TILUMLO-693137 format. One record per residue (C-alpha): chain; x, y, z. Coordinates in steps of 0.02 Angstrom, whole numbers. Layout:
# residues N
+-----+--------+--------+--------+
| mol |   east |  north |     up |
+-----+--------+--------+--------+
|   A |      X |      Y |      Z |
...
+-----+--------+--------+--------+
# end
This chain:
# residues 438
+-----+--------+--------+--------+
| mol |   east |  north |     up |
+-----+--------+--------+--------+
|   A |   6244 |  -8159 |   1585 |
|   A |   6403 |  -8099 |   1617 |
|   A |   6427 |  -7975 |   1766 |
|   A |   6591 |  -7862 |   1771 |
|   A |   6619 |  -7703 |   1907 |
|   A |   6750 |  -7590 |   1870 |
|   A |   6793 |  -7479 |   2040 |
|   A |   6870 |  -7338 |   2081 |
|   A |   6897 |  -7275 |   1907 |
|   A |   6906 |  -7087 |   1846 |
|   A |   6748 |  -7097 |   1732 |
|   A |   6818 |  -6949 |   1573 |
|   A |   6654 |  -6934 |   1490 |
|   A |   6554 |  -6780 |   1444 |
|   A |   6667 |  -6660 |   1485 |
|   A |   6707 |  -6693 |   1670 |
|   A |   6804 |  -6803 |   1759 |
|   A |   6729 |  -6921 |   1909 |
|   A |   6784 |  -7050 |   2008 |
|   A |   6664 |  -7189 |   2038 |
|   A |   6608 |  -7377 |   1993 |
|   A |   6551 |  -7464 |   1822 |
|   A |   6421 |  -7612 |   1807 |
|   A |   6445 |  -7697 |   1642 |
|   A |   6305 |  -7839 |   1618 |
|   A |   6265 |  -7917 |   1441 |
|   A |   6369 |  -7803 |   1352 |
|   A |   6305 |  -7646 |   1398 |
|   A |   6332 |  -7522 |   1528 |
|   A |   6205 |  -7586 |   1688 |
|   A |   6246 |  -7433 |   1823 |
|   A |   6366 |  -7273 |   1843 |
|   A |   6380 |  -7225 |   2036 |
|   A |   6484 |  -7166 |   2145 |
|   A |   6531 |  -7349 |   2241 |
|   A |   6413 |  -7513 |   2188 |
|   A |   6395 |  -7641 |   2247 |
|   A |   6554 |  -7785 |   2239 |
|   A |   6489 |  -7929 |   2169 |
|   A |   6490 |  -7996 |   1984 |
|   A |   6584 |  -8124 |   1874 |
|   A |   6736 |  -8023 |   1849 |
|   A |   6814 |  -7852 |   1975 |
|   A |   6926 |  -7743 |   1926 |
|   A |   6998 |  -7622 |   2023 |
|   A |   7050 |  -7476 |   1910 |
|   A |   7146 |  -7421 |   2053 |
|   A |   7124 |  -7216 |   1983 |
|   A |   7160 |  -7249 |   1822 |
|   A |   7091 |  -7162 |   1692 |
|   A |   6913 |  -7228 |   1597 |
|   A |   6842 |  -7151 |   1405 |
|   A |   6726 |  -7209 |   1333 |
|   A |   6838 |  -7314 |   1177 |
|   A |   6888 |  -7236 |   1030 |
|   A |   6795 |  -7235 |    874 |
|   A |   6898 |  -7228 |    704 |
|   A |   6818 |  -7168 |    584 |
|   A |   6976 |  -7159 |    438 |
|   A |   7060 |  -7299 |    450 |
|   A |   7128 |  -7444 |    333 |
|   A |   7119 |  -7625 |    349 |
|   A |   7167 |  -7676 |    171 |
|   A |   7059 |  -7844 |    155 |
|   A |   7016 |  -7900 |     25 |
|   A |   7156 |  -7896 |    -82 |
|   A |   7298 |  -7824 |     21 |
|   A |   7321 |  -7934 |    148 |
|   A |   7501 |  -7930 |    124 |
|   A |   7510 |  -7778 |    220 |
|   A |   7372 |  -7807 |    327 |
|   A |   7201 |  -7885 |    362 |
|   A |   7036 |  -7867 |    477 |
|   A |   7123 |  -7986 |    602 |
|   A |   7272 |  -7891 |    636 |
|   A |   7222 |  -7734 |    632 |
|   A |   7090 |  -7719 |    742 |
|   A |   7180 |  -7815 |    848 |
|   A |   7309 |  -7693 |    860 |
|   A |   7165 |  -7549 |    844 |
|   A |   7107 |  -7630 |   1029 |
|   A |   7291 |  -7609 |   1089 |
|   A |   7285 |  -7445 |   1048 |
|   A |   7089 |  -7420 |   1128 |
|   A |   7015 |  -7413 |    965 |
|   A |   6828 |  -7487 |   1004 |
|   A |   6739 |  -7474 |    852 |
|   A |   6805 |  -7422 |    662 |
|   A |   6741 |  -7383 |    509 |
|   A |   6850 |  -7427 |    366 |
|   A |   6889 |  -7359 |    161 |
|   A |   6839 |  -7426 |     15 |
|   A |   6988 |  -7440 |    -61 |
|   A |   7014 |  -7604 |    -53 |
|   A |   7036 |  -7741 |   -194 |
|   A |   6911 |  -7752 |   -293 |
|   A |   6867 |  -7580 |   -226 |
|   A |   6699 |  -7551 |   -123 |
|   A |   6582 |  -7477 |   -258 |
|   A |   6446 |  -7576 |   -224 |
|   A |   6337 |  -7650 |   -102 |
|   A |   6359 |  -7813 |   -155 |
|   A |   6575 |  -7782 |   -118 |
|   A |   6521 |  -7698 |     36 |
|   A |   6423 |  -7840 |    107 |
|   A |   6535 |  -7937 |     91 |
|   A |   6684 |  -7846 |    184 |
|   A |   6518 |  -7855 |    350 |
|   A |   6518 |  -8055 |    312 |
|   A |   6723 |  -8037 |    323 |
|   A |   6733 |  -7918 |    450 |
|   A |   6592 |  -8032 |    562 |
|   A |   6710 |  -8179 |    576 |
|   A |   6881 |  -8089 |    598 |
|   A |   6869 |  -7927 |    656 |
|   A |   6912 |  -7896 |    874 |
|   A |   6842 |  -7736 |    849 |
|   A |   6648 |  -7662 |    819 |
|   A |   6661 |  -7611 |    608 |
|   A |   6570 |  -7527 |    476 |
|   A |   6638 |  -7481 |    284 |
|   A |   6605 |  -7329 |    183 |
|   A |   6539 |  -7357 |     10 |
|   A |   6656 |  -7282 |   -114 |
|   A |   6582 |  -7156 |   -226 |
|   A |   6657 |  -7173 |   -400 |
|   A |   6607 |  -7077 |   -581 |
|   A |   6445 |  -7172 |   -618 |
|   A |   6395 |  -7275 |   -441 |
|   A |   6256 |  -7149 |   -403 |
|   A |   6108 |  -7287 |   -399 |
|   A |   6232 |  -7400 |   -274 |
|   A |   6250 |  -7254 |   -148 |
|   A |   6063 |  -7202 |   -161 |
|   A |   6000 |  -7383 |   -109 |
|   A |   6141 |  -7402 |     14 |
|   A |   6049 |  -7444 |    206 |
|   A |   6083 |  -7285 |    314 |
|   A |   6058 |  -7382 |    464 |
|   A |   6179 |  -7507 |    430 |
|   A |   6302 |  -7410 |    333 |
|   A |   6445 |  -7258 |    411 |
|   A |   6419 |  -7130 |    247 |
|   A |   6515 |  -7123 |     85 |
|   A |   6696 |  -7096 |     69 |
|   A |   6742 |  -6961 |    -88 |
|   A |   6911 |  -6967 |   -147 |
|   A |   6926 |  -6773 |   -234 |
|   A |   7077 |  -6815 |   -289 |
|   A |   7211 |  -6931 |   -326 |
|   A |   7168 |  -7098 |   -296 |
|   A |   7152 |  -7295 |   -343 |
|   A |   7025 |  -7424 |   -397 |
|   A |   6906 |  -7295 |   -486 |
|   A |   6872 |  -7212 |   -335 |
|   A |   6897 |  -7044 |   -397 |
|   A |   6773 |  -6913 |   -445 |
|   A |   6818 |  -6794 |   -544 |
|   A |   6647 |  -6769 |   -668 |
|   A |   6537 |  -6613 |   -628 |
|   A |   6385 |  -6677 |   -647 |
|   A |   6423 |  -6867 |   -505 |
|   A |   6496 |  -6719 |   -381 |
|   A |   6345 |  -6619 |   -397 |
|   A |   6227 |  -6802 |   -353 |
|   A |   6342 |  -6830 |   -246 |
|   A |   6325 |  -6680 |   -130 |
|   A |   6155 |  -6678 |   -184 |
|   A |   6053 |  -6831 |   -158 |
|   A |   6170 |  -6937 |    -13 |
|   A |   6082 |  -6901 |    143 |
|   A |   6215 |  -6965 |    253 |
|   A |   6369 |  -6910 |    300 |
|   A |   6502 |  -6892 |    149 |
|   A |   6702 |  -6915 |    211 |
|   A |   6796 |  -6823 |     96 |
|   A |   7004 |  -6842 |     75 |
|   A |   7007 |  -6663 |    -34 |
|   A |   7173 |  -6633 |   -155 |
|   A |   7188 |  -6549 |   -318 |
|   A |   7240 |  -6671 |   -432 |
|   A |   7298 |  -6556 |   -568 |
|   A |   7381 |  -6459 |   -448 |
|   A |   7473 |  -6625 |   -390 |
|   A |   7512 |  -6644 |   -554 |
|   A |   7588 |  -6490 |   -599 |
|   A |   7675 |  -6475 |   -447 |
|   A |   7747 |  -6671 |   -462 |
|   A |   7807 |  -6588 |   -655 |
|   A |   7914 |  -6472 |   -605 |
|   A |   7992 |  -6585 |   -447 |
|   A |   8050 |  -6696 |   -581 |
|   A |   8120 |  -6570 |   -684 |
|   A |   8225 |  -6503 |   -567 |
|   A |   8275 |  -6666 |   -478 |
|   A |   8269 |  -6800 |   -591 |
|   A |   8211 |  -6958 |   -515 |
|   A |   8305 |  -6905 |   -360 |
|   A |   8173 |  -6793 |   -285 |
|   A |   8197 |  -6798 |   -103 |
|   A |   8044 |  -6826 |      2 |
|   A |   8076 |  -6638 |     81 |
|   A |   7982 |  -6614 |    -70 |
|   A |   7822 |  -6718 |    -23 |
|   A |   7741 |  -6568 |     55 |
|   A |   7787 |  -6447 |   -102 |
|   A |   7700 |  -6570 |   -223 |
|   A |   7568 |  -6629 |   -102 |
|   A |   7538 |  -6423 |    -68 |
|   A |   7437 |  -6319 |     26 |
|   A |   7358 |  -6244 |   -126 |
|   A |   7302 |  -6416 |   -182 |
|   A |   7208 |  -6451 |    -28 |
|   A |   7149 |  -6294 |     -2 |
|   A |   7087 |  -6301 |   -196 |
|   A |   6984 |  -6468 |   -161 |
|   A |   6926 |  -6383 |     16 |
|   A |   6848 |  -6245 |    -41 |
|   A |   6732 |  -6367 |   -180 |
|   A |   6710 |  -6461 |    -47 |
|   A |   6624 |  -6318 |     58 |
|   A |   6556 |  -6227 |   -101 |
|   A |   6466 |  -6384 |   -156 |
|   A |   6403 |  -6444 |     38 |
|   A |   6350 |  -6254 |     68 |
|   A |   6235 |  -6259 |   -100 |
|   A |   6138 |  -6410 |    -58 |
|   A |   6185 |  -6415 |    127 |
|   A |   6258 |  -6572 |    124 |
|   A |   6325 |  -6673 |    279 |
|   A |   6522 |  -6666 |    265 |
|   A |   6688 |  -6728 |    354 |
|   A |   6824 |  -6679 |    287 |
|   A |   6973 |  -6805 |    339 |
|   A |   7147 |  -6764 |    365 |
|   A |   7161 |  -6561 |    375 |
|   A |   7342 |  -6514 |    344 |
|   A |   7336 |  -6340 |    335 |
|   A |   7300 |  -6172 |    416 |
|   A |   7256 |  -6107 |    244 |
|   A |   7099 |  -6235 |    263 |
|   A |   7011 |  -6176 |    411 |
|   A |   6940 |  -6041 |    360 |
|   A |   6797 |  -6156 |    280 |
|   A |   6759 |  -6234 |    471 |
|   A |   6696 |  -6153 |    588 |
|   A |   6695 |  -6175 |    806 |
|   A |   6536 |  -6254 |    910 |
|   A |   6464 |  -6416 |    964 |
|   A |   6465 |  -6533 |    818 |
|   A |   6259 |  -6562 |    827 |
|   A |   6251 |  -6367 |    757 |
|   A |   6385 |  -6433 |    609 |
|   A |   6351 |  -6457 |    425 |
|   A |   6548 |  -6463 |    386 |
|   A |   6649 |  -6530 |    510 |
|   A |   6847 |  -6602 |    520 |
|   A |   6982 |  -6705 |    556 |
|   A |   7139 |  -6714 |    615 |
|   A |   7300 |  -6860 |    611 |
|   A |   7393 |  -6934 |    722 |
|   A |   7540 |  -6876 |    629 |
|   A |   7459 |  -6720 |    589 |
|   A |   7494 |  -6646 |    748 |
|   A |   7646 |  -6712 |    784 |
|   A |   7757 |  -6722 |    648 |
|   A |   7810 |  -6559 |    526 |
|   A |   7924 |  -6530 |    350 |
|   A |   8038 |  -6517 |    481 |
|   A |   8047 |  -6694 |    507 |
|   A |   8057 |  -6768 |    341 |
|   A |   8263 |  -6745 |    338 |
|   A |   8245 |  -6892 |    470 |
|   A |   8091 |  -7007 |    417 |
|   A |   8092 |  -6985 |    242 |
|   A |   7943 |  -7099 |    159 |
|   A |   7926 |  -7137 |    341 |
|   A |   7803 |  -6993 |    348 |
|   A |   7769 |  -6975 |    187 |
|   A |   7582 |  -6979 |    185 |
|   A |   7414 |  -6905 |     65 |
|   A |   7376 |  -6773 |     91 |
|   A |   7567 |  -6721 |    161 |
|   A |   7650 |  -6649 |    331 |
|   A |   7639 |  -6501 |    289 |
|   A |   7741 |  -6335 |    402 |
|   A |   7793 |  -6319 |    593 |
|   A |   7660 |  -6159 |    585 |
|   A |   7531 |  -6294 |    486 |
|   A |   7517 |  -6418 |    631 |
|   A |   7527 |  -6257 |    775 |
|   A |   7371 |  -6219 |    669 |
|   A |   7315 |  -6363 |    681 |
|   A |   7326 |  -6396 |    880 |
|   A |   7238 |  -6265 |    881 |
|   A |   7070 |  -6267 |    812 |
|   A |   7073 |  -6465 |    879 |
|   A |   7060 |  -6359 |   1055 |
|   A |   6981 |  -6233 |    989 |
|   A |   6831 |  -6318 |    945 |
|   A |   6843 |  -6300 |    738 |
|   A |   6932 |  -6466 |    718 |
|   A |   6807 |  -6593 |    773 |
|   A |   6870 |  -6775 |    792 |
|   A |   7037 |  -6870 |    800 |
|   A |   7053 |  -6994 |    663 |
|   A |   7194 |  -7111 |    621 |
|   A |   7204 |  -7137 |    404 |
|   A |   7278 |  -7307 |    485 |
|   A |   7350 |  -7360 |    311 |
|   A |   7505 |  -7490 |    340 |
|   A |   7611 |  -7520 |    207 |
|   A |   7782 |  -7646 |    189 |
|   A |   7933 |  -7588 |    283 |
|   A |   8021 |  -7629 |    131 |
|   A |   7909 |  -7537 |     34 |
|   A |   7983 |  -7389 |    122 |
|   A |   8131 |  -7423 |     50 |
|   A |   8105 |  -7340 |   -113 |
|   A |   8157 |  -7187 |   -167 |
|   A |   8017 |  -7037 |   -180 |
|   A |   7948 |  -7099 |   -338 |
|   A |   7886 |  -7266 |   -257 |
|   A |   7894 |  -7300 |    -84 |
|   A |   7701 |  -7292 |    -72 |
|   A |   7603 |  -7177 |     45 |
|   A |   7505 |  -7181 |    211 |
|   A |   7581 |  -7242 |    409 |
|   A |   7514 |  -7336 |    512 |
|   A |   7479 |  -7258 |    671 |
|   A |   7322 |  -7331 |    764 |
|   A |   7407 |  -7411 |    907 |
|   A |   7474 |  -7229 |    961 |
|   A |   7327 |  -7121 |    937 |
|   A |   7254 |  -7124 |   1114 |
|   A |   7430 |  -7098 |   1190 |
|   A |   7482 |  -6958 |   1076 |
|   A |   7338 |  -6862 |   1119 |
|   A |   7351 |  -6877 |   1294 |
|   A |   7492 |  -6793 |   1251 |
|   A |   7443 |  -6649 |   1187 |
|   A |   7243 |  -6634 |   1259 |
|   A |   7170 |  -6635 |   1402 |
|   A |   7100 |  -6812 |   1445 |
|   A |   6902 |  -6720 |   1411 |
|   A |   6947 |  -6642 |   1237 |
|   A |   7007 |  -6836 |   1196 |
|   A |   6836 |  -6903 |   1246 |
|   A |   6764 |  -6784 |   1144 |
|   A |   6879 |  -6797 |   1004 |
|   A |   6906 |  -6982 |    974 |
|   A |   6698 |  -7047 |   1032 |
|   A |   6584 |  -6913 |   1068 |
|   A |   6592 |  -6793 |    925 |
|   A |   6623 |  -6965 |    820 |
|   A |   6454 |  -7051 |    859 |
|   A |   6382 |  -6899 |    845 |
|   A |   6422 |  -6861 |    690 |
|   A |   6392 |  -7031 |    606 |
|   A |   6244 |  -7047 |    725 |
|   A |   6300 |  -7219 |    797 |
|   A |   6195 |  -7298 |    870 |
|   A |   6216 |  -7312 |   1099 |
|   A |   6379 |  -7305 |   1069 |
|   A |   6541 |  -7178 |   1105 |
|   A |   6494 |  -7115 |   1300 |
|   A |   6491 |  -7210 |   1472 |
|   A |   6326 |  -7205 |   1450 |
|   A |   6179 |  -7324 |   1564 |
|   A |   6108 |  -7421 |   1441 |
|   A |   6253 |  -7408 |   1294 |
|   A |   6371 |  -7537 |   1236 |
|   A |   6514 |  -7547 |   1344 |
|   A |   6674 |  -7504 |   1244 |
|   A |   6768 |  -7403 |   1356 |
|   A |   6956 |  -7392 |   1370 |
|   A |   7082 |  -7358 |   1545 |
|   A |   7224 |  -7273 |   1510 |
|   A |   7358 |  -7260 |   1645 |
|   A |   7423 |  -7088 |   1651 |
|   A |   7599 |  -7143 |   1768 |
|   A |   7643 |  -7261 |   1639 |
|   A |   7770 |  -7218 |   1504 |
|   A |   7775 |  -7316 |   1357 |
|   A |   7902 |  -7301 |   1232 |
|   A |   7870 |  -7356 |   1035 |
|   A |   7971 |  -7495 |    967 |
|   A |   7967 |  -7632 |    837 |
|   A |   7942 |  -7739 |    991 |
|   A |   7782 |  -7695 |   1058 |
|   A |   7686 |  -7651 |    880 |
|   A |   7564 |  -7773 |    870 |
|   A |   7494 |  -7724 |    683 |
|   A |   7553 |  -7875 |    554 |
|   A |   7665 |  -7705 |    467 |
|   A |   7781 |  -7687 |    611 |
|   A |   7859 |  -7522 |    607 |
|   A |   7765 |  -7361 |    664 |
|   A |   7836 |  -7161 |    603 |
|   A |   7834 |  -7151 |    809 |
|   A |   7979 |  -7282 |    854 |
|   A |   8056 |  -7195 |    994 |
|   A |   7935 |  -7079 |   1049 |
|   A |   7920 |  -7116 |   1238 |
|   A |   7712 |  -7072 |   1261 |
|   A |   7659 |  -7039 |   1448 |
|   A |   7514 |  -7157 |   1460 |
|   A |   7482 |  -7323 |   1409 |
|   A |   7334 |  -7392 |   1365 |
|   A |   7298 |  -7526 |   1505 |
|   A |   7112 |  -7605 |   1469 |
|   A |   7020 |  -7600 |   1337 |
|   A |   6822 |  -7704 |   1336 |
|   A |   6743 |  -7727 |   1167 |
|   A |   6540 |  -7731 |   1195 |
|   A |   6585 |  -7807 |   1382 |
|   A |   6706 |  -7911 |   1325 |
|   A |   6916 |  -7912 |   1378 |
|   A |   7000 |  -7865 |   1205 |
|   A |   7162 |  -7818 |   1265 |
|   A |   7235 |  -7820 |   1471 |
|   A |   7408 |  -7861 |   1530 |
|   A |   7490 |  -7827 |   1346 |
|   A |   7386 |  -7954 |   1257 |
|   A |   7256 |  -7963 |   1121 |
|   A |   7109 |  -8050 |   1136 |
|   A |   7088 |  -8132 |    980 |
|   A |   6941 |  -8245 |   1039 |
|   A |   6836 |  -8078 |   1022 |
|   A |   6725 |  -8029 |    879 |
|   A |   6658 |  -7864 |    889 |
|   A |   6474 |  -7795 |    819 |
|   A |   6430 |  -7695 |    642 |
|   A |   6408 |  -7526 |    699 |
|   A |   6214 |  -7466 |    691 |
|   A |   6151 |  -7302 |    651 |
|   A |   6019 |  -7190 |    739 |
|   A |   5961 |  -7123 |    562 |
+-----+--------+--------+--------+
# end
C-alpha cells in the first residue's frame, strides 16, 4: 500500500487551524497528529503551508459530450485540480442533455476514463421526465438540476404540474437556476427597441434583472416551503433574494444558497471594461448586490461557493451582445479568489464542508481519519497573476486575467494521489465516482 506523510502543515478543518502531520494510506487519511514518525513511501514537508480539504465544486459545466471544442472532462478536471478542486458535480446541459438515467450513466462511464478529479453528474429535469427523476439512484447521483428560467436542450421546466411533482416527490437535493423567463423577454424586447442590434453589454444586468431573479427564487422558496423540499439555489446575484435564506448551520436547513467567484469579485461597474468576458446568466449585478452577497457568505446566509465554470471559446466572446454566449471559465481561480475575501476556516467551510453536508457526500469534504485524502496545500505567501500562460483549461482565457492573487495552489491530492504539484497536472490520475450517504 502506498503511503504519504504530509508534515508541518497548518491544517484548516472544522472551523479551526492547527499544526500537525497527516498520514495517507491506500488513498485515505490514516492518521492525524501533532507529529508522526517519518516513515512513509513519500514524505512531503508542507513548511507551514495551509492544508485544506479539497474543494467540492457542486456547479460546473464541462461540456462533454457534444461540445468538446470548448471543453472536455479531461481538460477541465485538470484545471480543477490545478485550482484545488478535488471533486466536481457537473450539470446536464450537454449534447444530448442528461435528462435520462441512460444518458447519465454514459457520462459516468466516460468520466471514469477521463476525469482527474472525483465526479458526479446532476440529472436534468424537463417538463416530461418525472419518471426518470424518480428512478435515479440517490446513493450514486448527486441530485437533480432544475432550470426555472431560460435554458437550452429541453431543460426549462415551466409547467406548473411538473414543478409541483418535482418539489413534491424528489427527495435528493434539487439544484436550481432561478430566473423568470417572461421578465427577461420583456426586458430584452425593450432593450432591442432602444438599441437595435447594438445592445451594449452594460445592459446585461438590466435585461437579466434583479426582478427576474427575485420572482423565480420566490416561486422556488414557496414550493420548497410547501413541500419541505431540499433545494440549493445556485449563483445568487441580488441582495433582494437573500430574504429567502437564513443564517445558520446547513444541517438545520432545507433551503441553501451558493455564491460564485465572479459574483463575489465583479460588479456592473466592470461591464464597460470586460464586456462579454463577464456576460453570464444570471447576470453580475450592482456593487451593492456584490457587497450583500459577500456579507451573506460571512454571515452564514449563503452556504457554499461554487464556480459555475462555463467555458466558451475566446472567439465566441468577441461577438456582439446578442451573439456572445453567456458563461465564464473560473474553476482554476475559485479557491485563490476566495482566500482573498474570506478567512481560511471560512473557505474550507464554504468550498468543502458545506457542499459535503448538503449533498451528503460519503467520506469527503473534511480532514478526518478514514476519509478519502482529497486535500489541497495552499501557499498563502506566494502571489500569482492570472494570465493566458498559466491557464490550464481548454478555452484558454479568464475574466481574472491580470489579477494578482496573494496565494497559490501548491499541491492537490485526489484520493491520496498527487494530481497537481510544481505547476504540473498529473494526467495519469483518475478520480472516483462520488457516493452519497442517503
